[in-house]
MARBALUM-299688 format. One line per 2 residues: number of its first residue (from 1); their letters; for each residue x, y, z of N, C-alpha, C. Coordinates in Angstrom, 1 decimal. Each point is the difference from the previous one (the first is absolute). Layout:
// MARBALUM-299688
NUM	A	X:Y:Z:X:Y:Z:X:Y:Z; ...
***
This chain:
// MARBALUM-299688
1	XX	0.7:-1.1:0.1:-0.6:1.2:-0.2:0.8:0.8:0.1; 1.2:0.0:-0.1:0.9:1.2:0.0:-0.4:0.8:-1.9
3	XX	0.3:1.1:0.3:0.3:0.5:-1.3:1.4:0.6:-0.3; 0.4:0.1:-0.9:1.2:0.1:-1.0:0.9:1.1:0.8
5	XX	1.1:0.1:0.2:1.2:0.7:0.0:0.5:0.7:-0.9; -0.1:1.4:0.5:1.0:0.7:-0.9:1.4:-0.7:-0.2
7	XX	0.5:0.3:-1.3:1.1:-0.4:-0.4:1.2:0.5:0.7; 0.1:1.3:0.1:0.9:0.5:1.1:-0.3:1.2:1.1
9	XX	-0.4:-1.0:0.9:-0.6:0.9:1.3:1.1:1.0:0.7; -0.6:0.9:0.5:1.3:1.0:0.5:0.5:-0.8:1.7
11	XX	0.6:1.0:0.5:0.1:-0.6:1.2:-0.4:-0.1:1.1; -0.9:0.9:0.5:-1.6:0.1:0.4:-0.5:-1.1:0.2
13	XX	-0.2:-0.4:-1.6:-1.0:-0.9:-0.1:0.6:-1.3:0.3; 1.2:-0.1:-0.2:1.0:-1.3:0.4:-0.4:0.1:1.4
15	XX	0.3:0.8:0.4:0.1:-0.5:1.9:-1.3:-0.1:0.0; -1.2:0.7:-0.1:-1.4:-0.4:0.3:-0.4:-1.4:-0.3
17	XX	0.4:-0.2:-1.4:0.3:-1.6:0.1:0.4:-0.8:0.6; 1.2:-0.1:0.6:1.0:-0.8:1.0:-1.3:0.6:1.4
19	XX	-0.2:0.6:0.3:-0.7:0.2:1.3:-1.5:-0.9:-0.3; -0.6:0.2:-1.0:-1.0:-0.9:-0.2:0.0:-1.9:0.1
21	XX	1.3:0.1:-0.4:0.6:-1.2:-0.1:0.1:-0.6:1.4; 0.8:0.8:0.8:0.1:-0.3:1.3:-1.5:-0.6:0.4
23	XX	-1.1:1.1:-0.1:-1.4:-0.4:0.4:-0.1:-1.1:-0.6; 0.0:-1.1:-1.1:0.0:-0.7:-0.7:0.6:-1.2:0.8
25	XX	1.5:0.2:0.4:0.7:-0.8:0.9:-0.8:-0.6:1.3; -0.3:1.1:0.7:-0.5:0.1:1.6:-1.1:-0.7:-0.1
27	XX	-1.2:0.1:-1.1:-1.3:-0.6:-0.4:0.0:-1.3:0.3; 0.8:-0.8:-1.0:0.7:-1.1:-0.1:0.2:-0.8:0.8
29	XX	1.2:0.9:1.2:0.5:-0.6:1.1:-0.8:-0.2:0.9; -1.0:1.3:-0.1:-0.8:-0.2:1.6:-1.2:-1.1:-0.6
31	XX	-0.3:0.1:-1.0:-1.3:-1.2:-0.5:1.0:-1.5:0.5; 1.1:-0.5:-0.7:0.4:-1.1:0.4:-0.4:-0.1:2.1
33	XX	0.6:1.1:0.4:0.0:-0.1:1.4:-1.0:-0.3:0.7; -1.5:1.0:-0.4:-1.1:-0.3:0.0:-0.6:-1.4:0.1
35	XX	0.4:-0.6:-1.2:-0.7:-1.2:-0.3:0.7:-1.2:1.1; 1.3:0.3:0.3:0.9:-0.8:0.5:-0.4:-0.5:1.6
37	XX	-0.6:1.6:0.7:-0.2:0.1:1.2:-1.6:-0.7:0.0; -0.3:-0.1:-1.3:-1.5:-0.6:0.6:0.0:-1.8:-0.5
39	XX	1.2:-0.3:-0.4:0.3:-1.3:-0.2:-0.4:-0.9:1.6; -0.5:-1.0:-0.7:-0.4:-1.0:1.2:-1.8:0.4:0.8
41	XX	-0.3:1.3:-0.4:-1.2:0.2:0.9:-0.9:0.2:-1.0; 0.1:1.2:-1.3:-1.2:0.0:-0.5:0.5:-0.4:-1.6
43	XX	-1.3:-1.1:-0.8:0.5:-0.6:-0.7:0.5:1.0:-1.3; 0.3:-0.7:-1.2:0.2:1.0:-1.2:-1.2:0.3:-0.7
45	XX	-0.7:-0.8:0.1:-1.4:0.7:-0.3:-0.5:1.3:0.4; 0.1:-0.2:1.3:-0.4:0.8:0.8:0.3:1.6:-0.2
47	XX	1.6:-0.3:-0.2:0.9:1.0:-0.3:-0.6:0.7:-1.3; 0.3:-1.0:-1.0:-1.1:0.6:-1.2:-1.0:0.8:0.1
49	XX	-1.1:-0.4:0.3:-0.9:1.0:0.6:0.2:1.4:0.6; 0.9:-0.2:1.1:0.0:1.2:0.8:1.2:1.0:-1.0
51	XX	0.8:-0.5:-1.3:0.6:0.7:-0.7:-0.9:1.0:-0.7; -0.8:-0.6:-0.3:-1.0:0.2:-1.0:-1.2:1.3:0.6
53	XX	-0.2:-0.2:1.4:-0.9:0.7:0.7:0.9:1.2:0.4; 1.5:-0.3:0.7:0.5:1.3:-0.1:0.3:0.7:-1.2
55	XX	0.2:-0.5:-1.3:0.6:0.7:-0.8:-1.4:0.8:-0.7; -1.5:-0.6:0.4:-1.0:0.9:-0.2:-0.6:1.2:0.6
57	XX	0.6:-0.1:1.3:-0.1:1.1:1.2:1.0:1.1:-0.8; 1.2:-0.5:-0.5:1.0:1.3:-0.4:-0.4:0.9:-1.2
59	XX	-0.8:-1.1:-1.0:-0.5:0.5:-1.2:-1.2:0.8:0.2; -0.9:-0.6:0.8:-1.5:0.7:0.0:0.2:1.7:-0.3
61	XX	0.4:0.6:0.6:0.3:1.6:0.1:0.2:0.2:-1.5; 1.2:-0.2:-0.7:0.3:-0.2:-1.5:-1.2:-0.3:-0.7
63	XX	-0.7:-1.2:0.2:-1.3:0.0:-0.5:-1.4:0.7:-0.1; 0.0:0.5:1.2:-1.0:0.7:0.3:0.0:1.6:-0.6
65	XX	1.3:0.6:0.1:0.3:1.2:-0.8:-0.5:0.0:-1.4; 1.2:-1.6:-0.9:-0.8:0.1:-1.5:-1.2:-0.4:-0.3
67	XX	-0.8:-0.6:0.6:-1.4:-0.2:0.5:0.0:-1.4:-1.3; -1.0:-0.4:-0.9:-0.4:-1.0:-0.3:1.1:-0.1:-1.6
69	XX	0.9:0.8:-0.3:0.7:0.1:-1.1:0.8:-1.3:0.7; 0.5:-0.1:0.9:1.2:-0.6:0.7:-0.3:-1.5:0.0
71	XX	-0.9:-0.1:-0.2:-0.8:-1.5:-0.1:-0.2:-0.7:-1.3; 0.2:1.1:-1.1:0.3:-0.7:-1.6:0.8:-0.4:-0.4
73	XX	-0.5:-1.0:-0.2:1.3:-0.9:-1.0:-0.7:-0.3:-1.1; 1.0:-0.2:-1.2:-0.3:-0.4:-1.2:-0.3:-1.3:-0.1
75	XX	1.1:-1.0:0.8:0.7:-1.6:-0.3:-0.6:-0.2:1.2; -1.2:-0.6:0.4:-0.4:-0.7:1.3:0.3:-1.5:0.3
77	XX	0.5:-0.4:-1.4:-0.1:-1.5:-0.1:1.7:0.2:0.6; 0.7:0.8:-0.4:1.5:-0.1:-0.2:0.5:0.3:1.7
79	XX	-1.0:1.0:0.9:0.1:0.4:1.2:-0.4:-1.3:0.8; -0.8:-0.6:-0.4:-0.2:-1.5:0.8:1.4:-0.9:-0.2
81	XX	0.1:-0.2:-0.8:1.5:-1.0:-0.7:1.1:0.2:1.0; 0.3:1.6:0.1:1.0:0.8:0.6:0.0:-0.8:1.4
83	XX	-1.4:0.6:0.3:0.0:0.1:1.7:0.2:-1.7:0.4; -0.7:-1.0:-0.8:-0.2:-1.4:0.3:1.2:-0.3:0.2
85	XX	1.0:0.1:-1.2:1.8:-0.2:0.0:0.5:0.7:1.2; 0.1:1.3:0.3:0.7:0.8:0.6:-0.5:-0.8:1.8
87	XX	-1.2:0.0:0.1:-0.5:-0.6:1.7:0.5:-1.3:0.1; 0.1:-1.1:-1.1:0.7:-0.9:0.3:1.6:-0.2:-0.4
89	XX	0.6:1.2:-0.6:1.8:0.3:0.4:0.0:0.7:1.3; -0.6:0.8:0.3:0.1:0.5:1.5:-0.2:-1.0:0.9
91	XX	-1.0:-0.9:0.0:-0.1:-0.9:1.1:1.4:-1.2:0.1; 0.4:-0.5:-1.5:1.8:-0.1:0.2:0.9:0.6:0.9
93	XX	0.1:0.9:-0.6:1.1:1.5:0.5:-0.3:-0.5:1.6; -1.3:0.3:0.4:-0.1:0.1:1.5:0.4:-1.3:0.8
95	XX	-0.2:-1.4:-0.7:0.3:-1.2:0.5:1.6:-0.1:-0.2; 0.5:0.2:-0.8:1.1:0.4:0.2:1.0:1.0:0.8
97	XX	-0.6:1.2:0.4:0.4:0.8:0.8:-0.1:-1.0:1.6; -0.9:-0.5:0.2:-0.2:-1.0:1.2:0.8:-1.3:0.4
99	XX	0.2:-0.3:-1.6:0.8:-1.8:0.1:1.4:0.8:-0.1; 0.8:0.5:-0.9:1.1:0.4:-0.1:0.9:0.9:0.4
101	XX	0.8:-0.2:0.0:1.3:1.1:0.4:-0.5:2.0:-1.0; -0.1:0.7:0.2:-0.5:1.4:-0.4:1.2:0.2:-1.3
103	XX	1.2:-0.7:0.0:0.7:0.4:-1.1:0.0:-0.4:-0.9; -0.8:-1.4:0.5:0.0:-1.1:-1.7:-1.5:-0.1:-0.9
105	XX	-1.2:1.0:1.2:-1.0:0.7:-0.8:0.1:0.5:-0.9; 0.8:1.1:0.4:0.5:1.3:-0.5:1.0:-0.5:-1.8
107	XX	0.8:-0.6:0.4:0.8:-0.3:-1.1:-0.7:-0.9:-0.9; -1.0:-1.0:0.3:-0.8:-0.7:-1.2:-1.0:0.7:-0.5
109	XX	-0.6:1.1:0.9:-1.2:1.0:-0.5:1.3:1.2:-1.6; 0.8:0.0:0.4:1.0:0.7:-1.3:-0.1:-0.7:-1.2
111	XX	-0.5:-1.0:-0.1:-0.2:-0.7:-1.5:-1.5:0.0:-0.4; -0.6:1.0:0.7:-0.9:0.6:-0.8:0.0:0.4:-1.0
113	XX	0.7:1.2:-0.5:0.2:0.3:-1.3:0.6:-0.9:-1.1; 0.5:-1.3:0.2:0.3:-0.7:-0.6:-1.3:-1.2:-0.4
115	XX	-0.9:-0.1:0.6:-1.5:-0.5:-0.2:-1.0:0.9:-0.7; 0.3:1.2:0.2:-0.6:1.1:-0.6:0.4:0.2:-1.4
117	XX	1.4:-0.3:-0.6:0.6:0.1:-1.4:-0.8:-1.5:-0.7; -0.2:-0.9:1.1:-0.2:-1.4:-1.1:-1.8:-0.2:-0.4
119	XX	-0.8:0.8:1.1:-1.0:0.5:-0.1:-0.4:0.9:-1.0; 0.6:0.9:0.0:0.0:0.9:-1.0:0.0:-0.4:-1.9
121	XX	0.8:-1.0:0.0:0.6:-0.5:-0.8:-1.2:-1.0:-0.4; -0.5:-0.7:1.0:-0.6:-1.2:-0.3:-1.7:0.2:-0.5
123	XX	-0.3:1.4:1.0:-1.5:0.1:-0.4:-0.3:1.5:-0.7; 1.1:0.8:0.1:-0.6:1.1:-0.5:1.6:0.3:-1.6
125	XX	0.5:-1.2:-0.3:0.8:0.2:-0.9:1.1:1.0:-0.3; 0.4:0.6:1.3:0.8:0.9:-0.4:1.3:-1.3:0.2
127	XX	1.4:1.1:-0.6:0.9:-1.0:-0.3:0.9:0.0:1.0; 0.9:-1.4:0.1:1.2:-0.2:0.7:1.2:0.5:-0.8
129	XX	0.3:1.1:0.2:1.3:0.7:-0.3:1.2:-0.6:0.8; 1.4:0.4:-0.5:0.9:-0.5:0.6:0.3:0.1:1.8
131	XX	-0.6:1.2:0.2:0.0:0.7:1.3:-1.2:-1.1:1.0; -1.2:0.1:-0.5:-0.8:-0.9:0.9:0.4:-1.6:-0.2
133	XX	0.5:-0.3:-1.3:0.9:-1.2:0.4:0.7:-0.4:0.8; 1.0:1.0:0.4:1.4:0.0:1.1:-1.3:-0.2:1.2
135	XX	-0.7:1.0:-0.2:-0.6:0.4:1.3:-0.9:-1.6:0.6; -0.5:-0.6:-0.7:-0.3:-1.3:0.0:0.9:-0.9:0.7
137	XX	0.9:-0.5:-0.9:1.6:-0.8:0.0:0.2:0.2:1.8; 0.5:1.7:0.2:0.5:-0.1:1.2:-0.7:-0.1:1.4
139	XX	-1.9:0.2:-0.7:-0.8:-0.5:1.0:0.5:-1.0:0.3; -0.4:-1.4:-1.0:-0.2:-1.0:0.2:1.3:-0.7:1.2
141	XX	1.4:0.7:-0.4:0.9:-0.7:0.7:0.5:0.6:1.4; -0.6:1.4:0.1:-0.1:0.6:1.3:-1.1:-0.8:0.6
143	XX	-1.3:-0.6:-0.5:-1.1:-1.0:1.1:1.0:-1.2:0.1; 0.8:-0.7:-0.9:0.2:-0.7:0.6:1.3:-0.4:0.7
145	XX	0.7:1.5:0.5:1.2:-0.1:0.9:-0.7:0.0:1.1; -1.1:1.1:0.1:-1.0:0.0:1.5:-0.6:-1.5:0.4
147	XX	-0.6:-0.4:-1.1:-0.4:-1.8:0.5:0.6:-0.7:0.2; 1.0:0.2:-0.8:1.6:-1.6:0.3:-1.1:-1.0:-0.2
149	XX	-0.9:-0.6:-1.1:-0.7:-1.2:0.0:1.2:-1.4:0.2; -1.1:-1.0:0.9:1.4:-1.0:0.0:1.5:0.6:1.1
151	XX	-0.4:1.0:0.1:1.6:0.1:1.3:-0.7:0.5:1.1; -1.1:1.0:-0.2:-1.0:0.7:1.7:-0.8:-0.4:-0.2
153	XX	-1.2:-0.6:0.9:-1.2:-0.4:0.3:-0.9:1.2:0.1; -0.9:0.0:-1.2:-0.8:1.0:-0.8:-1.6:0.1:1.3
155	XX	0.5:1.3:0.5:-1.5:0.1:1.1:-0.6:0.4:-1.2; -1.5:-0.6:0.3:-1.2:0.4:-0.2:-0.9:1.2:-0.6
157	XX	0.8:0.9:1.2:0.0:1.3:-0.2:0.7:0.7:-1.3; 0.5:-0.8:-0.5:1.1:0.7:-1.0:-0.8:-0.2:-1.0
159	XX	-1.0:-1.4:-0.5:-0.6:0.1:-1.2:-1.1:1.0:0.3; -0.4:0.4:1.0:-1.0:1.3:0.4:0.4:1.2:-0.7
161	XX	0.8:0.5:0.4:0.8:0.8:-0.8:0.6:0.3:-1.3; 0.1:-0.8:-0.3:0.5:-0.3:-1.5:-1.2:0.0:-1.1
163	XX	-1.4:-0.6:0.5:-1.1:0.0:-0.6:-0.5:1.8:0.5; 0.0:0.2:1.0:-0.3:1.5:0.2:0.9:1.2:-0.9
165	XX	1.2:-0.5:-0.3:1.0:0.8:-0.9:-0.9:-0.1:-1.4; -0.3:-1.2:-0.3:-0.6:-0.6:-1.4:-1.5:1.1:-0.2
167	XX	-0.9:-0.3:0.8:-1.1:1.1:0.3:0.5:1.1:0.0; 0.8:0.8:0.6:0.5:1.3:-0.2:-0.1:0.6:-1.1
169	XX	0.7:-1.0:-0.9:0.3:0.0:-1.2:-1.4:0.4:-1.0; -0.6:-1.0:0.2:-1.2:0.3:-0.5:-1.0:0.9:0.0
171	XX	0.6:0.7:1.3:-0.9:1.4:0.8:0.4:0.7:-0.8; 1.4:-0.2:0.0:0.8:1.6:-1.0:-0.4:0.1:-1.3
173	XX	0.1:-1.0:-0.6:-0.7:0.0:-1.7:-1.7:0.3:0.3; -0.2:-0.1:0.9:-1.6:0.3:-0.3:-0.6:1.1:0.7
175	XX	1.2:0.8:0.6:0.3:1.5:0.6:0.1:1.0:-1.4; 1.0:-0.4:-0.3:0.5:0.8:-1.1:-1.1:0.2:-1.3
177	XX	-0.9:-0.9:-0.4:-1.2:-0.1:-1.0:-1.1:0.6:0.9; -0.2:0.0:1.6:-1.0:0.9:0.5:0.2:1.4:-0.4
179	XX	1.4:0.2:0.0:0.5:1.4:0.5:-0.6:1.0:-1.3; -0.1:-0.5:-1.2:-0.4:0.4:-1.4:-1.6:0.6:0.1
181	XX	-0.7:-0.6:1.1:-1.4:0.8:0.0:-0.3:0.0:1.5; 0.4:-0.4:1.0:-0.4:0.3:1.2:1.3:0.6:0.8
183	XX	-0.8:1.0:1.0:1.2:0.8:0.8:0.5:-0.7:0.9; 1.1:0.5:1.1:0.6:-0.9:0.7:-1.0:0.1:1.5
185	XX	-0.6:0.6:0.5:-0.9:-0.3:0.7:-1.2:-0.8:0.0; -0.8:-0.1:-1.5:-0.9:-0.8:-0.5:0.7:-1.7:0.5
187	XX	1.3:0.0:-0.8:0.9:-1.5:0.4:-0.4:-0.2:1.6; 0.8:0.8:0.5:0.4:-0.7:1.4:-1.6:0.1:0.6
189	XX	-0.9:1.0:-0.2:-1.4:-0.5:0.9:-0.6:-1.1:-1.0; 0.3:-0.1:-1.1:-0.2:-1.8:-0.2:0.5:-1.0:0.4
191	XX	1.2:0.6:0.5:1.2:-1.2:0.8:-0.7:-0.4:1.3; -0.6:0.9:0.7:-0.4:-0.1:1.2:-1.6:-0.8:0.1
193	XX	-0.8:0.9:-1.1:-1.5:-0.4:0.0:-0.1:-1.3:-0.4; 0.7:-0.8:-1.0:0.0:-1.6:-0.4:0.9:-0.8:1.0
195	XX	0.9:0.4:0.6:0.7:-1.0:0.8:-0.4:0.1:1.5; -0.6:1.4:0.4:-0.8:-0.8:1.2:-1.3:-0.7:0.1
197	XX	-0.9:-0.4:-0.5:-1.0:-1.0:0.1:1.0:-1.3:-0.2; 0.9:-0.3:-0.9:0.4:-1.0:-0.1:0.9:-0.4:1.6
199	XX	0.7:0.8:0.6:0.5:-0.1:1.2:-1.0:-0.1:0.9; -0.9:0.5:-0.2:-1.1:-0.1:0.9:-0.6:-1.5:0.4
201	XX	-0.3:-0.2:-1.2:-0.5:-1.9:-0.2:1.1:-0.5:0.8; 1.4:0.4:-0.6:1.0:-1.7:0.4:0.1:0.6:1.3
203	XX	-0.1:1.2:1.1:0.2:0.1:0.9:-1.0:-0.2:1.0; -1.0:-0.6:-0.5:-0.8:-0.1:0.9:0.0:-1.6:0.8
205	XX	0.6:-0.5:-1.2:0.1:-1.7:0.7:1.8:-0.1:1.0; 0.5:0.9:-0.2:1.2:0.3:1.1:0.0:0.9:1.1
207	XX	-1.7:0.6:0.0:0.6:1.1:0.4:-0.1:0.2:2.0; 1.7:1.2:0.5:0.0:0.1:1.1:-0.3:1.2:0.6
209	XX	-0.6:0.7:0.7:-0.4:1.5:0.3:1.1:0.5:0.2; 0.7:1.0:-0.4:1.4:0.1:0.0:-0.3:1.2:1.4
211	XX	1.2:0.5:1.0:0.0:0.5:0.5:0.7:1.1:-0.1; 0.3:1.3:0.7:0.1:1.4:0.0:1.5:-0.1:-0.8
213	XX	0.6:-0.7:0.5:1.8:0.1:-0.9:-0.4:-0.6:-1.2; -0.7:-1.1:-0.1:-0.1:-0.4:-1.1:-0.6:0.5:-1.0
215	XX	-1.0:1.1:0.3:-0.6:0.4:-1.1:1.2:1.3:-0.5; 0.8:0.3:1.1:0.6:1.1:-1.0:1.1:-0.9:-1.0
217	XX	0.4:-0.9:0.6:1.0:-0.6:-1.3:-1.0:-0.3:-1.2; -1.2:-0.7:0.4:-0.9:-0.1:-1.6:0.0:1.4:-0.9
219	XX	-0.6:1.6:0.9:0.2:0.5:-0.7:1.0:0.2:-0.6; 0.8:0.2:0.5:1.6:0.4:-0.4:0.0:-0.9:-1.5
221	XX	-0.2:-1.1:0.3:0.1:-0.9:-1.5:-0.5:0.8:-1.0; -1.4:0.4:0.3:-1.0:0.5:-0.9:0.9:1.6:-0.6
223	XX	0.7:0.5:1.4:0.3:1.4:-0.9:1.3:0.3:-0.2; 1.0:-1.1:0.1:0.8:-0.2:-0.3:0.3:-0.4:-1.9
225	XX	-0.9:-1.2:0.2:-0.4:-0.7:-1.5:-0.2:1.4:-1.1; -0.7:0.9:0.7:-0.4:1.1:-0.8:1.1:0.9:-0.4
227	XX	0.5:0.2:0.9:0.7:1.1:-0.1:1.6:-0.6:-0.7; 0.5:-1.5:0.0:1.4:0.0:-0.8:-0.8:0.1:-1.4
229	XX	-1.2:-0.1:-0.4:-0.2:0.0:-1.4:-0.2:1.3:-0.4; -0.4:0.9:0.9:-0.2:1.8:-0.5:1.3:0.4:0.3
231	XX	0.9:-0.3:0.7:1.5:0.6:0.3:0.9:-0.4:-1.4; -0.3:-1.4:-0.6:0.6:-0.4:-1.0:-0.5:0.8:-1.6
233	XX	-1.2:0.1:0.3:-0.6:1.0:-1.6:0.7:1.0:0.0; -0.3:1.0:1.6:0.7:1.1:0.0:1.3:0.2:-0.4
235	XX	0.8:-1.0:0.5:1.5:0.0:-0.4:0.5:0.1:-1.4; -1.1:-1.1:-0.8:0.0:-0.2:-1.3:-0.2:1.3:-0.8
237	XX	-0.8:0.8:0.5:-0.9:0.8:-1.1:1.6:1.4:0.2; 0.4:-0.4:0.8:1.1:1.1:0.2:1.9:-0.5:-0.2
239	XX	-0.3:-1.2:-0.4:1.9:-0.5:-0.2:-0.5:-1.1:-1.2; 1.3:0.0:-0.4:0.2:-1.4:-0.8:0.1:-1.3:0.8
241	XX	-0.7:-1.4:-1.0:-0.1:-0.9:0.9:1.6:-0.2:0.4; 1.1:-0.4:-0.8:1.0:0.1:0.5:0.8:0.9:0.9
243	XX	-1.2:0.8:0.7:0.6:0.6:1.2:-0.8:-0.4:1.3; -1.1:-0.4:-0.4:-1.4:-0.4:0.8:0.8:-2.0:0.6
245	XX	0.0:-0.5:-1.3:0.3:-1.4:0.2:0.9:-0.2:0.9; 1.2:0.3:0.1:1.1:-0.1:0.4:-0.3:0.4:1.7
247	XX	-0.9:0.4:0.4:-0.2:1.1:1.4:-1.0:-1.0:0.4; -1.2:-0.7:-0.6:-0.6:-1.1:0.3:0.6:-1.2:0.4
249	XX	1.0:-0.4:-0.5:0.5:-0.6:0.0:1.1:-0.5:1.4; 0.0:1.7:0.8:0.7:-0.1:1.1:-1.4:-0.6:1.1
251	XX	-0.9:-0.3:-0.4:-1.1:-0.5:0.8:0.5:-1.4:0.5; 1.4:-0.9:-0.8:0.4:-1.1:0.6:1.0:0.2:1.3
253	XX	1.2:0.8:0.1:1.2:0.5:0.8:-1.6:0.6:1.4; -0.8:0.5:-0.2:-0.6:0.5:1.1:-0.8:-0.9:0.9
255	XX	-0.7:-0.8:-1.4:-0.6:-1.7:1.1:0.9:-0.8:0.5; 1.2:0.1:-0.4:1.2:-0.8:0.4:0.0:0.4:1.4
257	XX	0.6:1.1:0.2:-0.1:1.0:1.3:-1.2:-0.7:0.9; -1.2:0.5:-0.5:-1.4:-0.2:0.9:0.3:-1.5:0.6
259	XX	0.1:-0.8:-0.7:0.1:-1.5:0.0:0.6:-0.3:1.0; 1.2:0.5:0.1:1.0:-0.4:1.0:-0.6:1.1:1.3
261	XX	0.0:1.0:0.0:-0.3:0.8:0.8:-1.0:-0.2:1.2; -1.4:0.0:-1.1:-1.3:-0.4:1.0:-0.2:-2.0:0.0
263	XX	0.7:-0.8:-0.8:-0.8:-1.0:-0.3:1.4:-1.3:0.1; 1.0:0.8:0.5:1.5:-1.1:0.1:0.4:-0.7:-1.2
265	XX	-0.8:0.4:-1.2:0.2:-0.5:-1.7:1.7:0.4:-0.1; 0.1:-1.2:-0.5:1.8:0.1:-0.1:0.1:0.2:-2.1
267	XX	0.8:0.9:-0.2:-0.6:0.5:-2.1:1.1:-1.7:-0.6; -0.5:-0.3:-0.9:0.4:-1.2:-0.5:0.2:0.1:-1.5
269	XX	1.6:0.0:0.0:0.9:0.5:-1.2:-0.6:-0.6:-1.5; -0.5:-1.2:0.4:-0.9:-0.3:-1.5:-1.3:0.6:-0.5
271	XX	-0.8:0.6:0.9:-0.7:1.1:0.0:0.4:1.3:-0.4; 1.1:0.8:0.2:0.0:0.9:-0.2:0.7:0.2:-1.3
273	XX	0.9:-0.8:-0.3:0.8:-0.5:-1.3:-1.1:-0.2:-1.1; -1.1:-0.5:0.0:-0.9:-0.7:-0.9:-1.2:1.7:-0.3
275	XX	-0.1:0.3:1.2:-0.4:1.6:-0.1:0.7:0.9:-0.5; 1.6:-0.2:0.0:0.7:1.6:-0.7:-0.4:-1.0:-1.4
277	XX	0.5:-1.0:-0.6:-0.2:-0.6:-1.1:-1.5:0.5:-1.1; -0.9:-0.5:0.8:-1.6:0.3:-0.4:-0.3:1.5:-0.3
279	XX	0.7:1.3:1.5:0.2:1.1:-0.5:0.6:0.6:-1.3; 1.3:-0.5:-0.2:0.9:0.4:-1.5:-0.6:-0.5:-1.0
281	XX	-0.9:-1.1:-0.1:-0.4:-0.2:-1.2:-1.6:0.8:0.1; -0.3:0.1:0.6:-1.5:1.0:0.0:0.7:1.9:-0.3
283	XX	1.2:0.1:0.5:0.7:1.4:-0.1:0.1:0.2:-1.4; 1.2:-1.4:-0.5:0.4:0.4:-1.7:-1.2:0.3:-0.6
285	XX	-1.3:-1.1:-0.3:-0.9:0.1:-0.7:-1.1:1.6:-0.2; 0.5:0.5:1.5:-0.8:1.4:0.3:1.1:1.1:-0.9
287	XX	0.9:-0.2:0.1:1.4:0.9:-1.0:-0.1:-0.4:-1.5; 0.1:-1.5:-0.4:-0.2:-0.3:-1.2:-1.6:1.0:-0.6
289	XX	-1.1:-0.3:1.3:-1.4:0.8:-1.3:0.1:1.3:0.4; 1.2:0.7:0.8:-0.2:1.6:-0.2:0.7:0.4:-1.3
291	XX	1.0:-1.1:-0.4:1.1:0.3:-0.7:-1.2:0.0:-1.5; -0.7:-1.5:0.0:-0.6:-0.2:-1.3:-1.0:1.2:-0.4
293	XX	-0.7:0.6:1.2:-0.9:0.9:-0.1:0.7:1.5:-0.9; 0.8:-0.1:1.0:0.9:1.4:-0.6:0.2:0.1:-1.5
295	XX	0.6:-1.3:-0.2:0.6:-0.2:-1.5:-1.2:0.3:-0.7; -1.5:-0.5:0.0:-0.8:-0.3:-0.8:-0.3:2.0:0.0
297	XX	0.2:0.4:1.1:-0.8:1.9:0.1:0.9:0.6:-1.0; 1.1:-0.6:-0.4:1.1:1.1:-1.0:-0.5:-0.1:-1.4
***
């Protein structure tokens, strides 16, 4: 849902973009902490339900200000598809945060752009140029290093996060199509409105009435999930992806530190190495895409 960045942002824009990305990093980190604090006490289905409730509360003032226009969508079927897939993907991510070291969750999640390139190629007919092929290959190498099949025992949470990354890829491609006709507010509203009843039905079977502390963390999941998307979109509107993406990668060392300090999790070097390889492929792909666009405009 981000808008294209200017090709040559000034110093003020770059500084502002950096500050927005700091907001992104903090949002994703706090979201992971919020989920982890609820682990074992509140089921993932219920966390999903409250995530939608929290987001809807925050979006309500903006929706009322815009009126019925904010609820008009030109692609209702795509909205439904996007949110069913996103709900499942988010459920996988939450499961991973509960079961895995936080660094492994974030490292595997970095494969999302790789899957997005494949999804766009298969379903939208987008070409896999050299940069995208490199991103895919580096992504597969990175994920093999992280998982170490045949060497290390693979936690079920790993498959949940990997499935989540694929789901997020479908979500990205669907969002790209939706932004051609629907506003960012409309997309966010439908995300909450459609996912809330799904979460409510599933949460009803595993319901645990949360106490005040748990309500705080549940609202934190909804608020930080929303702020992460918003901050990233604002950063991309002010600076190029070649600046924003490396900053987004800083989520990994930050979450490694959080995992160590709060949960006594040690950083696993295969996870770090695999994440670096995945990032390198994604970054090369972005640089090549920019070069191709620049050549096309000459």
